[in-house]
Steps between C-alpha positions, in 0.01 A plus 500: 500500500650840405600742774268784569600840358487802718321807357685824460514725809426833352134442463229391755155364485331848526726624204391217276127557595533870429658418160226241422226769560688732250559226247284497172643145421270231663753230478774729665239579774435140574876418526568804723234388741630150500852616595346742755354189686851358511639819642219486773651151592246290304616171329596466143206259459265777610665746249446235233127484595473878475662507163323192368824337404757223602781539741745493222343805347510686830858422515539655158311807612744531795800486274367763258398725788838472677686565165280790362256616757130546438549560134640131470142380576359653191450255202734549207464424141646166415818540304394274232718341229836653433469695171682356203639840377718671749595868486800435276278302253249771491766774436637296215162432356400868513827603323427234232141623445613856488782435254298266274635187322793494265361332192839356393555352858144429641341406174187709549413874438282545802481321839209248544446338842623159354820677371566653856440160650772360287723791572475452882572135458815573284615783722429364852368148457160602634202303385204737513157470338358762270218578742742551789723711296204705372398572858860597590525747203177657594609541862806654374289766312532363150221446255468432124470839338507628140839630399538844354669515155848637506700561187805263478733796414367749747752710687379477862680819605343701228148481642618595854694793365201616303285507819765660702549784230131539438455806746798663313353428163170664600674808641698538177181491290337748743783745454399539125134576584335818630526531880206329673407277223320181651672176406307176420683172491353270213601155395449359153509163320329276243344161507400269220156335561414219260277206435765270634483627852595350836302273742501622858476317822142443625318357804419126469445200711833335611587199295328637178655680201285794398456590137488828320452590133832559299499649152779400259438791246745785476328833448599778755494858587727723719405697817711809541455589869630757735414571858564786743483305835499793738202664339324151424462574124621382175475503117469210262451424139439166328692481161564244227868564484795582743678777318590872499160619364334305775731637771451849370111465532562378856710789597223734388267298720722518805546866435137565513475321829758704675360758737492860367815680564681181623795321336521124460812294524428190300714201603515230237740239364730556206305336221573651159168660450527671832792725412471510114638820343152523324320517829373850597489521886220744632634789702345393827690161491853398557603141418730329760639169383537199724819305517520216231320174582348629817125423478459469873549873537184565291171450703316492165625145466289417818203675333516254214514211735197639683302544180573163371435322831164678547345574159704388204606141547294177478317650191439415141507815282291501193737722308684818517204716567412281793855524633490893473163506681609288788826679530321836514245363755796371719701823488182716567407269798839566661469864434193504697700368807749772586572340835592187293746705286659639812535152659653346190730798393627693798870426565714632793797589286275703263249659742654485840778765487 
């Protein structure tokens, strides 16, 4: 028979009963009262009867109480199974996900769960199921997201330099204008909308493969669009061709949308028809070119995505006139939502200085 264990001497029966009255944990309260009976000189059997447990469990309570005090009598969550992935594994996994696979080495151009399972086995000798790995990645803050396109030859420093120098560029343009002239920041771009359009994601029951109409014909039209995010307005045209005459017409449309007495700084990419020598730029507009191959600096790219996802995809157009009609309807629908233009178009580097 095991020898009796003395209770710690810095508590007494009254102390434990006072703690029991203040406790909000019913199990801790019962354990405190059982140990209080022992402090009063009661037997371990009597304490076990108060707690509704065996003598061995009372012994365990005494050990926990002696080691940790009253907090040791509170139930703790069971530690559970030791996780397969330790901190070093998670750190290496996160670095691999961030860097992406090397096609010549890993044999894939994007990570799938099955590829990462194989990577963990080859790197650490860990055998992890896809389901477990998926839970781990979500717990680490990762999810499957659509990638933004980036030109392979893009100069990453050029975009940063453009944003840093943007306030100075605006100041230089303002110096050539009459004092007090209001400035409007505009962005411009074009999008081709055709019969062979994209299919978007849609809600459907798990395990099914939803269907959507997809045309294979090849008629199209171009939306010339420009937005002034701060004012929540824009100017657009739907044209059959993407060339200098179409750009000229769009500049006149933008010029008419600029507030009276204000001057528009129109930010756009370096397409040939944007800076053609045959182009006549209106007096209330100054063109400011973006760095080469930097579409992510132009929020009109996000406008096109919004129009396609909400109004222009999953359609079968009857012909050119039908394409034009739907493009006009989609653009006008957006123009009726100035808060949406602000939400899509405002950029800290362009409007926050």
